[in-house]
C-alpha distance (Angstrom), angle and dihedral (degrees) to the residues before:
residue distance angle dihedral
M1 . . .
P2 3.76 . .
W3 3.76 93.4 .
R4 3.78 93.6 69.3
H5 3.73 98.1 71.4
S6 3.83 135.0 57.4
K7 3.75 127.2 173.6
G8 3.78 96.0 165.5
S9 3.77 114.7 127.3
I10 3.89 91.7 -124.6
V11 3.73 93.4 58.2
R12 3.85 93.2 40.7
A13 3.85 92.6 52.5
L14 3.81 91.1 46.9
L15 3.70 98.3 48.3
L16 3.75 106.2 34.8
A17 3.71 95.6 87.1
P18 3.91 95.9 47.8
M19 3.73 90.0 45.7
M20 3.81 94.4 53.4
L21 3.84 91.4 46.5
S22 3.73 92.4 49.1
Y23 3.81 91.0 48.2
L24 3.82 92.4 50.2
L25 3.89 90.4 47.8
L26 3.71 91.2 49.9
L27 3.82 94.2 50.1
G28 3.74 87.5 55.8
S29 3.78 99.0 44.0
C30 3.87 107.4 31.4
S31 3.73 133.3 63.5
S32 3.74 140.8 -177.1
P33 3.84 138.4 -178.4
N34 3.88 91.8 -88.9
G35 3.83 94.1 33.4
N36 3.80 96.5 -123.2
E37 3.84 107.6 80.8
S38 3.72 112.6 153.2
A39 3.75 121.6 -128.6
F40 3.79 90.9 -155.4
R41 3.88 122.6 88.2
S42 3.73 114.9 -97.7
D43 3.87 91.6 -114.6
A44 3.83 93.0 53.5
S45 3.86 121.9 115.5
T46 3.76 120.7 -125.8
D47 3.90 89.2 -105.3
Q48 3.80 100.6 44.0
P49 3.79 119.8 74.2
H50 3.78 120.3 -158.5
E51 3.67 131.6 -159.6
T52 3.88 118.0 -110.5
A53 3.79 97.1 -144.6
G54 3.80 99.3 71.3
P55 3.76 132.3 -75.6
Y56 3.79 121.0 -7.7
T57 3.76 116.6 -95.6
I58 3.78 116.0 -126.9
K59 3.84 110.5 -151.1
F60 3.85 105.1 -144.9
V61 3.87 110.7 -163.9
Y62 3.79 117.3 -169.5
T63 3.82 136.5 149.5
G64 3.76 121.7 -99.9
A65 3.77 143.9 85.2
G66 3.81 118.6 -63.0
Q67 3.83 113.6 -107.4
K68 3.78 127.9 -129.8
D69 3.74 92.6 -127.9
E70 3.82 96.0 37.6
A71 3.83 93.7 119.7
A72 3.87 93.8 51.4
V73 3.76 92.2 48.2
E74 3.75 90.6 46.8
A75 3.80 90.2 53.8
A76 3.81 88.9 49.9
I77 3.79 91.5 51.0
N78 3.80 90.8 50.2
D79 3.76 91.1 49.5
Y80 3.79 90.8 49.7
L81 3.82 91.1 50.1
K82 3.82 93.5 61.7
G83 3.74 108.9 116.0
K84 3.83 91.1 8.7
L85 3.85 102.0 69.4
D86 3.76 129.2 9.1
A87 3.86 91.5 -129.7
R88 3.72 145.0 71.6
I89 3.80 128.5 -128.0
D90 3.78 127.2 -119.6
L91 3.85 107.4 -166.5
M92 3.77 108.5 -148.3
P93 3.85 110.8 -180.0
I94 3.77 116.6 -178.4
D95 3.87 118.1 -158.6
W96 3.82 113.8 -111.8
G97 3.85 92.3 -118.2
Q98 3.82 92.2 57.7
W99 3.78 98.3 35.6
E100 3.72 102.6 99.4
D101 3.89 96.0 45.2
R102 3.76 91.7 43.1
I103 3.88 95.4 49.7
N104 3.79 91.5 44.6
L105 3.76 90.1 54.1
M106 3.79 92.5 43.8
I107 3.83 92.8 52.9
A108 3.88 95.7 42.0
S109 3.89 92.3 49.2
R110 3.87 91.4 44.8
E111 3.80 90.6 -127.1
K112 3.70 111.5 -167.8
V113 3.83 107.1 -110.0
D114 3.70 132.4 137.9
V115 3.83 120.0 -153.4
I116 3.83 119.4 28.1
F117 3.78 128.5 -177.1
T118 3.83 110.5 -122.2
A119 3.82 137.7 168.1
Q120 3.83 138.8 177.6
W121 3.71 90.8 -109.9
N122 3.78 90.7 54.1
K123 3.70 102.3 59.4
H124 3.81 95.9 -84.8
A125 3.79 95.4 149.5
V126 3.90 90.9 45.9
N127 3.78 89.8 53.7
V128 3.76 93.4 45.4
A129 3.81 88.8 55.0
K130 3.75 86.7 52.0
G131 3.83 91.7 57.8
A132 3.81 93.8 -112.3
F133 3.78 98.1 135.7
L134 3.88 136.0 44.5
E135 3.79 121.6 -122.2
L136 3.77 103.2 -109.3
S137 3.82 108.4 -156.4
E138 3.85 97.7 105.1
L139 3.76 91.7 38.9
L140 3.83 92.4 51.9
E141 3.82 89.9 50.4
S142 3.79 93.5 48.7
Y143 3.79 105.0 35.9
G144 3.91 105.6 8.5
Q145 3.81 104.1 62.8
G146 3.83 89.3 125.5
I147 3.77 89.0 56.1
L148 3.88 92.8 49.7
G149 3.80 91.1 47.0
S150 3.84 96.3 51.1
L151 3.81 105.9 30.2
D152 3.82 121.0 87.2
P153 3.79 104.1 -113.3
A154 3.78 89.0 -130.4
F155 3.75 89.6 74.5
L156 3.84 95.2 56.1
S157 3.80 95.3 40.0
G158 3.83 92.2 45.1
S159 3.82 95.0 50.5
K160 3.80 98.7 52.1
I161 3.74 122.7 123.5
D162 3.79 114.2 -153.8
G163 3.78 90.3 -18.4
G164 3.80 94.9 -49.3
N165 3.86 136.7 102.6
Y166 3.77 113.7 -131.5
G167 3.83 95.2 170.0
V168 3.79 138.2 32.5
P169 3.89 108.6 -125.7
T170 3.75 120.7 -131.8
N171 3.80 112.0 -111.1
K172 3.81 101.7 -116.3
E173 3.72 141.0 111.3
L174 3.86 118.1 -27.5
A175 3.84 100.6 -156.9
A176 3.69 122.7 72.1
Q177 3.88 136.8 -150.9
G178 3.77 135.7 167.5
G179 3.73 140.8 -153.8
I180 3.79 139.0 108.3
I181 3.77 138.4 -47.2
Y182 3.82 107.7 -144.6
R183 3.85 142.8 178.5
K184 3.74 103.1 -91.0
D185 3.77 91.9 -173.8
I186 3.87 91.1 56.4
A187 3.74 91.1 47.0
E188 3.77 91.3 52.6
E189 3.79 91.6 45.2
L190 3.77 91.3 53.7
A191 3.81 93.4 41.6
I192 3.87 92.9 -119.4
D193 3.75 113.6 164.6
M194 3.86 102.9 -143.2
S195 3.84 91.0 -178.7
L196 3.77 86.1 78.3
V197 3.77 91.6 63.3
H198 3.79 115.8 95.1
T199 3.84 105.6 141.2
I200 3.84 137.6 27.8
A201 3.80 91.0 -98.5
D202 3.78 89.1 56.7
L203 3.85 89.8 65.5
E204 3.86 92.9 68.9
P205 3.83 97.0 88.3
V206 3.77 89.8 40.7
F207 3.78 93.4 54.2
A208 3.81 91.3 42.3
R209 3.78 91.4 56.4
V210 3.83 93.0 47.4
K211 3.80 91.4 46.7
S212 3.86 91.1 49.1
M213 3.85 97.8 43.9
K214 3.79 99.6 35.8
P215 3.80 107.2 28.1
D216 3.81 93.0 174.7
M217 3.80 91.1 58.0
T218 3.82 121.7 88.7
P219 3.81 107.1 -133.8
I220 3.89 94.3 -151.5
Y221 3.78 126.0 12.5
M222 3.74 116.0 -148.0
R223 3.91 137.1 -178.9
Q224 3.77 138.6 160.0
G225 3.79 109.5 -44.6
E226 3.82 94.7 1.2
T227 3.91 102.2 91.7
F228 3.75 138.5 108.8
N229 3.84 87.3 -87.0
A230 3.74 93.9 57.9
H231 3.84 109.3 124.3
Y232 3.80 92.9 -113.7
I233 3.85 91.2 61.5
G234 3.83 99.5 30.7
N235 3.85 90.6 48.6
Y236 3.82 89.0 -133.6
D237 3.83 116.4 169.3
A238 3.84 106.6 -154.1
L239 3.86 88.9 -178.6
G240 3.77 90.0 -124.1
D241 3.83 128.8 -17.6
T242 3.84 110.8 30.3
S243 3.79 91.7 -145.8
I244 3.81 89.5 66.7
P245 3.83 114.2 82.1
G246 3.81 124.6 -118.3
I247 3.84 119.8 81.0
L248 3.74 143.2 -173.5
L249 3.79 127.1 -163.5
K250 3.75 109.8 -103.2
D251 3.79 91.8 -153.2
G252 3.80 93.2 48.9
D253 3.75 136.5 69.9
S254 3.78 103.7 -129.4
T255 3.84 118.7 116.1
E256 3.69 95.5 -165.7
V257 3.81 111.8 118.5
K258 3.85 112.6 -138.8
P259 3.80 135.5 174.4
N260 3.83 113.4 -107.6
Y261 3.79 93.7 -108.0
E262 3.75 89.5 60.5
T263 3.76 94.6 54.2
E264 3.80 114.4 94.7
R265 3.81 93.8 -147.5
Y266 3.82 93.1 53.4
V267 3.86 95.0 51.1
E268 3.79 93.9 43.3
T269 3.84 88.6 52.5
L270 3.77 90.3 52.0
R271 3.78 89.3 54.7
I272 3.76 95.1 49.8
T273 3.83 90.5 47.1
R274 3.74 92.0 50.0
E275 3.87 90.1 51.3
F276 3.87 92.1 49.4
Y277 3.89 88.0 49.6
Q278 3.78 92.7 51.3
K279 3.85 89.6 48.1
G280 3.87 88.5 54.5
Y281 3.86 95.0 -112.8
I282 3.83 92.7 124.9
N283 3.85 125.4 59.7
N284 3.73 106.5 -96.1
D285 3.83 92.3 -134.0
A286 3.81 93.1 54.8
V287 3.91 91.7 121.9
T288 3.82 93.8 55.5
N289 3.79 107.6 22.8
G290 3.74 112.5 109.3
T291 3.83 97.2 -171.6
M292 3.70 111.8 124.2
N293 3.82 120.0 -116.4
M294 3.84 94.9 -113.2
D295 3.74 91.1 47.6
A296 3.78 90.3 52.4
L297 3.69 91.5 48.8
M298 3.76 92.6 47.9
G299 3.79 89.2 57.2
G300 3.82 90.8 71.5
S301 3.87 99.6 -126.9
V302 3.77 97.6 90.5
F303 3.76 124.1 87.3
S304 3.86 98.9 -170.2
I305 3.75 145.8 -1.2
T306 3.80 132.9 -164.1
S307 3.75 115.4 -107.4
S308 3.85 144.7 163.5
L309 3.75 105.7 -108.0
K310 3.74 138.5 -144.6
P311 3.86 132.9 154.3
G312 3.81 109.2 -53.5
K313 3.79 97.4 7.2
A314 3.77 94.0 133.8
E315 3.82 90.0 53.0
E316 3.71 90.8 50.5
I317 3.79 92.8 52.7
A318 3.86 90.6 43.3
M319 3.80 89.3 58.9
A320 3.75 91.9 48.2
T321 3.80 95.2 48.4
G322 3.82 101.1 37.9
L323 3.78 91.2 -112.3
V324 3.78 100.9 119.1
G325 3.80 112.2 168.3
K326 3.83 93.0 10.8
L327 3.84 102.9 84.9
A328 3.80 136.0 72.7
Q329 3.72 135.9 170.6
R330 3.79 132.6 -126.4
E331 3.78 123.4 -164.7
L332 3.83 118.6 -134.8
N333 3.77 102.3 -177.5
A334 3.82 147.0 31.1
K335 3.86 120.5 -72.8
T336 3.85 108.1 -108.5
I337 3.81 141.7 173.7
S338 3.75 121.5 -143.4
T339 3.81 141.3 155.4
S340 3.79 88.8 -93.3
E341 3.77 92.5 64.1
T342 3.85 88.2 60.2
A343 3.76 90.4 53.4
G344 3.79 100.1 32.6
S345 3.72 93.5 109.0
M346 3.80 123.0 22.0
L347 3.84 143.6 156.5
G348 3.79 112.3 -138.8
I349 3.71 129.2 -171.0
S350 3.77 114.9 -123.1
S351 3.76 117.9 -121.3
T352 3.85 86.0 -132.6
S353 3.82 92.1 60.5
Q354 3.82 112.0 123.1
R355 3.80 92.4 -157.6
P356 3.84 111.8 33.6
D357 3.81 89.8 164.2
L358 3.79 89.9 64.8
A359 3.78 93.7 41.1
M360 3.83 88.1 57.1
G361 3.79 89.4 45.0
W362 3.80 88.9 56.8
I363 3.77 92.5 48.5
N364 3.83 90.8 47.4
L365 3.85 91.0 54.6
L366 3.80 90.7 50.6
H367 3.83 86.9 56.7
T368 3.78 95.3 45.4
D369 3.76 114.2 23.3
R370 3.81 112.5 81.3
A371 3.79 98.1 -170.3
L372 3.86 92.0 48.2
N373 3.82 93.7 46.6
N374 3.78 91.1 52.4
L375 3.73 93.4 44.6
V376 3.90 90.6 54.1
N377 3.83 90.7 45.3
Y378 3.76 103.2 38.6
G379 3.78 109.9 17.6
M380 3.80 127.7 -131.3
K381 3.79 121.1 -10.3
G382 3.88 111.8 -119.3
I383 3.86 90.4 25.3
H384 3.87 110.4 48.4
Y385 3.80 93.1 19.3
E386 3.68 146.7 1.6
Q387 3.76 129.5 -135.6
A388 3.76 110.4 -111.7
G389 3.84 98.8 177.4
E390 3.80 140.2 -40.5
G391 3.78 104.9 -28.6
I392 3.83 91.9 -13.5
I393 3.86 121.4 110.7
R394 3.87 132.4 -176.7
Q395 3.81 133.8 -153.4
T396 3.74 127.1 -96.4
D397 3.72 130.7 -162.7
R398 3.85 86.5 -95.4
T399 3.83 97.4 52.2
Q400 3.76 96.2 103.2
D401 3.77 90.4 53.9
Y402 3.84 87.7 71.5
N403 3.75 115.1 17.9
P404 3.89 108.0 123.3
S405 3.85 92.4 165.5
S406 3.79 88.7 -148.8
N407 3.84 98.9 129.4
W408 3.82 90.8 127.2
M409 3.83 90.1 60.8
F410 3.82 101.4 46.1
G411 3.77 114.2 80.1
N412 3.73 112.0 -87.4
Q413 3.73 125.8 14.3
F414 3.77 94.0 -170.7
L415 3.86 88.3 69.8
N416 3.85 91.5 59.6
D417 3.74 123.9 107.1
V418 3.79 113.2 -132.3
W419 3.82 128.9 -128.0
D420 3.73 117.5 -106.9
T421 3.78 87.6 -116.8
E422 3.80 91.0 62.4
D423 3.76 130.4 76.0
P424 3.83 109.8 -83.4
D425 3.75 88.5 -143.4
K426 3.81 92.1 56.0
W427 3.72 97.4 122.5
E428 3.85 93.3 48.1
K429 3.80 87.4 52.6
F430 3.79 90.0 52.5
R431 3.77 89.2 57.2
A432 3.82 91.1 47.2
F433 3.85 88.4 47.0
N434 3.85 90.0 67.7
E435 3.79 91.2 60.9
E436 3.84 125.3 96.7
A437 3.82 93.5 9.1
H438 3.76 120.4 147.4
L439 3.88 111.2 -107.5
S440 3.69 111.8 -133.1
P441 3.88 116.5 -122.1
G442 3.89 85.7 -124.7
L443 3.84 94.5 55.8
G444 3.79 111.3 141.3
F445 3.78 97.0 16.1
V446 3.83 127.8 109.6
F447 3.75 121.4 -176.5
D448 3.83 117.7 -125.7
S449 3.76 104.7 -141.4
A450 3.89 95.5 -172.0
P451 3.81 94.3 102.2
V452 3.80 91.5 56.8
K453 3.79 100.3 32.7
A454 3.85 92.8 134.0
E455 3.70 93.7 48.4
V456 3.74 92.5 49.1
A457 3.80 91.9 53.0
A458 3.77 90.2 50.1
V459 3.83 92.6 49.4
V460 3.85 93.0 47.0
N461 3.85 86.1 56.5
V462 3.74 91.7 52.5
D463 3.83 92.7 48.0
R464 3.81 89.0 53.0
Q465 3.76 88.9 57.7
Y466 3.81 100.5 45.3
L467 3.77 116.0 9.5
N468 3.74 102.1 75.9
A469 3.82 92.4 49.4
L470 3.80 91.0 49.7
D471 3.82 97.0 45.7
T472 3.77 94.9 49.3
G473 3.86 94.2 49.5
T474 3.76 94.6 -118.7
V475 3.78 98.7 127.5
D476 3.84 131.7 48.6
I477 3.75 108.1 -89.7
D478 3.77 97.3 -150.9
H479 3.93 92.9 54.1
V480 3.84 100.4 37.1
L481 3.83 105.1 34.1
P482 3.82 92.0 65.2
Q483 3.84 89.1 49.0
Y484 3.80 89.4 52.1
E485 3.82 92.0 49.7
E486 3.80 92.4 51.4
K487 3.73 92.6 48.1
L488 3.84 90.9 51.0
K489 3.71 90.9 49.5
S490 3.72 91.5 52.2
A491 3.78 89.7 49.3
G492 3.75 91.0 57.6
I493 3.78 104.6 -100.5
A494 3.83 92.1 150.2
R495 3.80 90.0 62.4
I496 3.81 90.6 50.8
I497 3.74 94.1 50.0
E498 3.80 92.3 45.6
E499 3.85 91.1 50.3
K500 3.80 93.1 45.8
Q501 3.85 91.5 49.5
R502 3.82 90.3 47.5
Q503 3.73 92.9 53.8
F504 3.75 94.2 41.8
D505 3.82 92.5 50.2
A506 3.86 88.7 51.7
Y507 3.73 90.7 50.7
L508 3.76 92.6 48.7
A509 3.91 91.5 48.2
A510 3.81 90.1 51.0
K511 3.91 95.1 51.1
């Protein structure tokens, strides 16, 4: 099989040391009649070690809740892989609330894993700077031809960092929009006309009525990163990793890079959010609660959540939460396309992987093999879903035992079947969604944070202390925002902004 060999320089450099160590250990611990029995398979190349106890196990790390039937689906995946990839898969989901701490520890400890979910909004550039991911050009050429043949080149070109790809983007929508997912049934019950809502401020009378008529229901649920100042609602272009300061407005035309606190939209949104919090529209534990948005919505006591939007997003969430027919979505900003959309969902190969060739082979299959992609996303046919027509599936009484709702993370969404509760023309609407979107002035540029690595680390620590409390409205803006600004300045934010502007100006001049 083609996955059993790699002569690329990246793989050779990565594997040479472990290979020699394994060989020396084996010389000392193994014997044979002629004294020189090899521990490698007969089809192995001289620079590619193989395990002796069966196929290599690819450790696949992604964010999401563990599923009741995960072990059974994993076994089905591994059975399906026989003859397609000389490897097995170990599914390693990490709950959203634990993700950042677990990934930071995994990277710092150099834990041996293979494929990791990554995104520009999830500290991708920071982790690249830490050496967490391999550069993928040679691996894509050797083992990712299916990816290169099916993925719009804009995804790979737009997600580069300093000329290199450190993640394979998911094949999905290119445009972006943000707003809320809300309880359509509750809105109808309370005679709320959601067509009147176009901005965050327009939500005030909606939330007031929900609060008045249903005092036990939270009008808007928020948590860390899921607020009105999330990049997907604010239309902030961070020109790369959203954890690194310095933004443009994606729906504007200015090329001046600014810190968030100097952006009128950001500060005004803080004030609206603070007002909503004081009126009791936001859950009072927003700054500390680790419950995910969808889990809170599923509990039945939440009217709305913030969300990135796309065609059919409400229906997807309804399937995941058991609220089919009860949810709708409302857009709160202009549709845009920026570099962050090209890198908003990626699979990277860990620099600790012992078989990067197989890791890329796995990603390539997720982009090209419809049966495998649906198995990973929906589980086993006849158990977790039933076929209801060509490309259409329906629920069973076991659907909730395996329903990760992670299609947007796993390779190629256009391979997915759709639920019978969704629009059968969903994927055509995805393609139409990309049309007539405003192009961000930062489209195509990705900031290289290496020159200001120390300052970025310091700023990230300040954000951990202040940002969540500010964005959820739980602290007084007039008192805390100046403290936040001062701490950021002491951490070196001015140097980061200056370096980001310098690189961006050079990029614009070279276009």
